[in-house]
C-alpha positions as CSV (number, residue, x, y, z in Angstrom):
1,M,-10.3,-2.0,-8.9
2,I,-11.4,-5.6,-8.8
3,E,-12.7,-6.9,-5.5
4,V,-13.2,-10.7,-5.3
5,K,-15.0,-11.7,-2.1
6,N,-15.1,-15.3,-0.9
7,L,-15.7,-16.5,-4.5
8,S,-16.6,-20.1,-5.1
9,K,-17.7,-22.0,-8.2
10,R,-18.9,-25.6,-8.3
11,Y,-19.4,-27.8,-11.4
12,G,-21.3,-30.8,-10.1
13,E,-19.1,-32.5,-7.6
14,K,-16.0,-30.5,-8.6
15,L,-15.2,-27.3,-6.6
16,A,-13.2,-25.3,-9.2
17,V,-12.9,-22.2,-7.1
18,D,-13.0,-22.4,-3.3
19,G,-13.6,-19.3,-1.2
20,V,-11.1,-17.1,-3.0
21,S,-10.7,-13.4,-1.9
22,F,-8.3,-10.8,-3.2
23,V,-8.2,-7.2,-4.4
24,V,-6.6,-6.0,-7.6
25,H,-5.6,-2.3,-7.3
26,P,-5.2,0.3,-10.0
27,G,-1.8,1.8,-10.9
28,M,0.1,-1.5,-11.2
29,V,0.1,-4.8,-13.1
30,T,-1.1,-7.7,-11.1
31,G,-0.2,-11.2,-12.3
32,F,-2.6,-14.1,-11.9
33,L,-0.7,-17.4,-11.6
34,G,-1.5,-21.0,-11.0
35,P,-1.0,-24.5,-12.5
36,N,-3.3,-25.9,-15.1
37,G,-6.6,-26.7,-13.5
38,A,-6.1,-24.3,-10.6
39,G,-9.2,-22.3,-11.3
40,K,-7.7,-19.2,-13.0
41,S,-9.9,-19.2,-16.1
42,T,-13.0,-19.9,-14.0
43,T,-12.2,-17.0,-11.7
44,M,-11.6,-14.7,-14.7
45,R,-14.9,-15.7,-16.2
46,M,-16.7,-14.9,-13.0
47,I,-15.0,-11.5,-12.9
48,A,-16.2,-10.9,-16.4
49,G,-19.7,-11.9,-15.5
50,L,-19.7,-14.9,-17.9
51,D,-20.1,-17.5,-15.1
52,R,-22.3,-17.1,-12.1
53,P,-20.6,-17.8,-8.8
54,T,-21.9,-20.6,-6.6
55,A,-21.0,-18.4,-3.6
56,G,-19.3,-15.0,-3.1
57,D,-19.3,-11.9,-5.2
58,V,-17.1,-9.8,-7.6
59,V,-17.2,-6.0,-7.8
60,V,-15.4,-4.0,-10.5
61,N,-14.8,-0.3,-9.9
62,D,-17.1,-0.4,-6.9
63,R,-20.1,-1.7,-8.9
64,R,-21.4,-4.6,-10.9
65,Y,-20.1,-3.4,-14.2
66,R,-22.6,-5.3,-16.4
67,S,-25.4,-3.1,-15.0
68,C,-23.6,0.1,-16.1
69,R,-24.7,2.1,-19.1
70,A,-21.3,1.7,-20.7
71,P,-19.8,-1.6,-19.5
72,M,-16.9,-1.6,-22.0
73,A,-15.7,1.6,-20.3
74,E,-15.6,-0.2,-17.0
75,L,-14.0,-3.5,-17.9
76,G,-12.1,-4.7,-20.9
77,V,-11.7,-8.5,-21.2
78,L,-9.6,-10.9,-23.3
79,L,-10.4,-14.5,-22.4
80,E,-10.6,-16.2,-25.8
81,A,-9.0,-14.4,-28.8
82,K,-10.6,-16.8,-31.3
83,A,-14.1,-15.7,-30.4
84,V,-14.5,-13.6,-33.5
85,H,-16.4,-13.8,-36.8
86,T,-13.7,-15.2,-39.1
87,G,-15.4,-13.8,-42.3
88,R,-15.1,-10.2,-41.1
89,S,-12.1,-8.0,-41.4
90,A,-10.3,-6.8,-38.2
91,R,-11.7,-3.3,-38.6
92,N,-15.3,-4.5,-39.2
93,H,-15.1,-6.8,-36.2
94,L,-14.1,-3.9,-34.0
95,L,-16.7,-1.6,-35.7
96,A,-19.4,-4.1,-34.9
97,L,-18.4,-4.1,-31.2
98,A,-18.2,-0.3,-31.2
99,Q,-21.6,0.2,-32.7
100,T,-23.3,-2.1,-30.2
101,N,-21.5,-0.4,-27.3
102,G,-21.7,3.3,-28.1
103,V,-18.0,3.6,-29.0
104,S,-16.9,5.9,-31.8
105,S,-15.3,4.8,-35.0
106,K,-12.4,7.1,-34.2
107,R,-11.7,4.9,-31.2
108,V,-11.7,1.8,-33.5
109,D,-8.9,3.4,-35.5
110,E,-7.0,4.3,-32.3
111,V,-6.9,0.8,-31.0
112,I,-6.0,-0.6,-34.4
113,D,-2.9,1.6,-34.4
114,L,-2.3,0.8,-30.7
115,V,-2.0,-2.9,-31.3
116,G,-0.1,-2.6,-34.6
117,L,-2.8,-4.0,-37.0
118,R,-3.1,-1.0,-39.3
119,S,-1.5,-2.9,-42.3
120,V,-4.0,-5.8,-42.0
121,A,-7.1,-3.9,-40.7
122,G,-8.9,-4.8,-43.9
123,T,-7.9,-8.5,-43.9
124,R,-10.4,-11.2,-42.9
125,V,-9.7,-12.5,-39.4
126,G,-9.9,-16.1,-40.5
127,G,-6.5,-15.7,-42.1
128,F,-4.8,-14.2,-39.1
129,S,-1.9,-15.9,-37.3
130,L,-2.2,-16.7,-33.6
131,G,-0.2,-13.6,-32.7
132,M,-2.4,-11.3,-34.9
133,G,-5.5,-12.8,-33.3
134,Q,-4.1,-12.0,-29.9
135,R,-3.5,-8.4,-30.9
136,L,-7.1,-8.2,-32.2
137,G,-8.3,-9.6,-28.9
138,V,-6.4,-7.0,-27.0
139,A,-7.8,-4.3,-29.3
140,S,-11.3,-5.6,-28.5
141,A,-10.6,-5.4,-24.8
142,L,-9.3,-1.9,-25.0
143,L,-12.0,-0.6,-27.3
144,G,-14.1,1.1,-24.6
145,N,-10.9,2.6,-23.0
146,P,-11.8,0.7,-19.8
147,Q,-10.7,1.6,-16.4
148,T,-10.0,-2.1,-15.6
149,V,-8.5,-4.6,-18.0
150,V,-8.5,-8.4,-17.5
151,L,-6.4,-10.4,-20.0
152,D,-5.9,-14.2,-20.1
153,E,-2.5,-15.2,-21.6
154,P,-2.2,-12.1,-23.7
155,S,1.3,-12.9,-24.9
156,N,0.3,-16.3,-26.3
157,G,1.5,-16.7,-29.9
158,L,3.4,-13.4,-30.0
159,D,6.9,-13.1,-31.4
160,P,9.7,-11.5,-29.3
161,E,8.9,-8.0,-30.6
162,G,5.2,-8.6,-29.8
163,V,6.0,-9.9,-26.3
164,L,8.1,-6.7,-25.6
165,W,5.2,-4.6,-27.0
166,M,2.7,-6.3,-24.7
167,R,4.9,-5.8,-21.7
168,T,5.4,-2.1,-22.5
169,M,1.7,-1.6,-23.1
170,L,0.6,-3.3,-19.9
171,K,3.0,-1.2,-17.9
172,S,1.8,2.0,-19.7
173,L,-1.8,1.2,-18.9
174,A,-1.0,0.7,-15.2
175,A,1.1,3.9,-15.1
176,D,-1.9,5.8,-16.5
177,G,-3.9,4.6,-13.5
178,H,-5.7,1.6,-15.0
179,T,-6.3,-1.6,-13.1
180,V,-4.5,-4.4,-15.0
181,F,-5.0,-8.1,-14.2
182,V,-3.1,-10.6,-16.3
183,S,-2.8,-14.4,-16.2
184,S,0.2,-16.0,-17.8
185,H,2.3,-19.1,-17.8
186,L,5.4,-17.1,-18.9
187,M,7.1,-16.6,-15.6
188,S,9.9,-14.6,-17.1
189,E,7.4,-12.1,-18.5
190,M,5.5,-11.9,-15.2
191,A,8.8,-11.2,-13.4
192,Q,9.4,-8.2,-15.7
193,T,5.9,-7.0,-16.0
194,A,4.0,-7.5,-12.7
195,T,4.3,-5.7,-9.4
196,R,1.9,-7.9,-7.5
197,L,0.9,-11.5,-7.8
198,V,-2.2,-13.5,-7.0
199,V,-1.5,-17.2,-7.0
200,I,-4.1,-20.0,-6.7
201,G,-3.8,-23.8,-6.6
202,R,-6.6,-26.3,-6.7
203,G,-9.1,-23.5,-6.5
204,K,-7.6,-22.0,-3.3
205,L,-5.7,-18.8,-2.8
206,M,-2.0,-19.5,-2.1
207,A,-0.5,-16.0,-2.3
208,D,-1.4,-12.4,-2.6
209,T,1.7,-10.3,-2.4
210,T,4.4,-8.4,-4.3
211,V,6.7,-10.2,-6.8
212,A,9.7,-9.5,-4.6
213,E,8.0,-10.8,-1.4
214,F,6.7,-13.9,-3.2
215,I,10.2,-14.9,-4.3
216,A,11.7,-14.1,-0.9
217,R,9.1,-16.2,1.0
218,A,9.0,-19.1,-1.4
219,S,12.7,-19.7,-1.7
220,A,15.8,-19.3,0.4
221,S,18.5,-16.9,-0.9
222,T,22.2,-17.7,-1.1
223,V,24.9,-15.1,-0.7
224,T,28.0,-15.5,-2.8
225,V,31.1,-13.9,-1.2
226,R,34.5,-13.6,-3.0
227,T,37.4,-12.7,-0.8
228,P,41.1,-13.7,-0.6
229,E,40.5,-14.4,3.1
230,A,37.8,-17.0,2.6
231,S,39.0,-19.4,5.3
232,R,39.1,-16.7,7.9
233,L,35.7,-15.3,6.9
234,R,34.3,-18.8,7.0
235,E,35.4,-19.1,10.7
236,L,33.7,-15.8,11.6
237,L,30.4,-16.8,9.9
238,I,30.0,-20.3,11.3
239,A,27.0,-20.5,13.5
240,P,23.9,-22.7,14.1
241,D,21.5,-22.7,11.1
242,I,24.2,-21.2,8.9
243,T,25.3,-23.3,5.8
244,I,28.6,-22.4,4.1
245,S,30.0,-24.1,1.0
246,A,33.1,-23.3,-1.0
247,G,32.8,-23.0,-4.8
248,Q,36.4,-21.9,-5.4
249,P,39.3,-21.3,-3.0
250,D,38.3,-17.6,-2.8
251,V,34.5,-18.0,-3.0
252,L,31.9,-18.9,-0.3
253,H,28.2,-19.6,-0.7
254,V,26.4,-18.7,2.5
255,D,22.8,-19.6,3.4
256,G,21.2,-18.2,6.6
257,L,22.7,-14.7,6.6
258,T,21.9,-11.5,4.7
259,A,24.5,-9.8,2.5
260,Q,24.4,-6.9,4.9
261,H,25.2,-9.1,7.9
262,I,28.1,-10.8,6.0
263,G,29.5,-7.4,4.9
264,T,29.4,-6.0,8.4
265,I,31.2,-9.0,9.8
266,A,33.9,-8.7,7.1
267,W,34.3,-5.0,7.6
268,Q,34.6,-5.4,11.4
269,A,37.4,-8.0,10.8
270,H,39.1,-5.8,8.2
271,L,38.7,-8.5,5.5
272,P,38.6,-7.4,1.9
273,I,35.5,-8.3,-0.1
274,Y,35.6,-8.4,-3.9
275,E,32.0,-9.7,-4.4
276,L,28.9,-9.9,-2.3
277,T,26.0,-11.1,-4.4
278,V,22.6,-12.4,-3.4
279,Q,21.7,-15.4,-5.5
280,Q,18.0,-15.6,-5.2
281,A,15.6,-18.0,-7.0
282,S,13.8,-16.9,-10.1
283,L,10.1,-16.3,-10.1
284,E,9.7,-19.6,-11.9
285,Q,11.6,-21.5,-9.3
286,A,9.7,-19.8,-6.5
287,F,6.4,-20.6,-8.2
288,M,7.3,-24.3,-8.8
289,E,8.3,-24.6,-5.1
290,L,5.1,-23.1,-3.8
291,T,2.7,-24.9,-6.1
292,S,4.4,-28.3,-6.3
293,D,1.6,-30.0,-4.3
294,S,-1.1,-28.3,-6.5
295,I,0.0,-29.7,-9.9
296,E,-2.9,-31.6,-11.5
297,Y,-1.3,-32.9,-14.6
298,R,2.2,-34.5,-14.7
299,T,4.3,-36.3,-17.1
300,T,7.3,-38.6,-16.7
301,T,10.7,-38.0,-18.4
302,S,12.1,-40.6,-20.7
303,A,15.4,-40.6,-18.9
304,D,13.8,-41.6,-15.6
305,P,10.3,-43.1,-15.6
306,H,10.1,-42.8,-11.9
307,T,10.8,-39.0,-11.8
308,E,7.9,-36.7,-12.2
309,T,8.1,-33.3,-13.9
310,V,5.5,-30.6,-14.3
311,A,3.7,-30.5,-17.6
312,S,4.0,-27.2,-19.3
């Protein structure tokens, strides 16, 4: 478990993190989202004990993990995959970490297999691709078989097979009871991987909720109804605060009513329903709507210099 308590970090006049509090629970993947410059990396560095908070506190597994006898068994961290000795092989890099942290060489071989680097374990890290470097970084984070794992953009540079592997591995860690805290800009991956989300913008906490609740709160849902009695159903649904539009002669798009409510009204009127589908926003759309005022870096499109779009 990670407990972040009223955490703040100031660099000169800039308040990078401003009184943030949240708890990351074991047994699930928690996604950490925010625009560039939101304070995600700073928060993760304070969780890892690499930066000292200006105010507030962080507790990992009910203790300050760096004071533990075996800190790598408490917290595994991937913040910068390139922070390795490029002249060493992947296995020697992991062996050096293991020997200085009381981890067995057997565990080194286990994590090499776990991240799929067996065939290149003897290769110098300096020749690794970005994706191979990410896998090595994950291996380093998991070396001590930690109860809690904090990973910053772990899918960066991975090919589709690697992204699927990462998703499966994170879910497996959570299913085994580990605490898993992952930052990412890949909204499609977060939607498939995370159960809960912590969202920050301009250093402040914006949301701490489940993925489903986040999408529901940040965006209105539209119900698509297909029926040969569209005109009649429309008359029954019309009410204040209800918006109804027609896509095709037999299709209605309804805002302001749940699918259950619409289905009940149709059933009571003995109207046949061929489709009743909730068209909800994606996680990406919900995220963009919630954080639109927190975007620090913007670009303009060539098509319309007066229109701002979010830089990726």
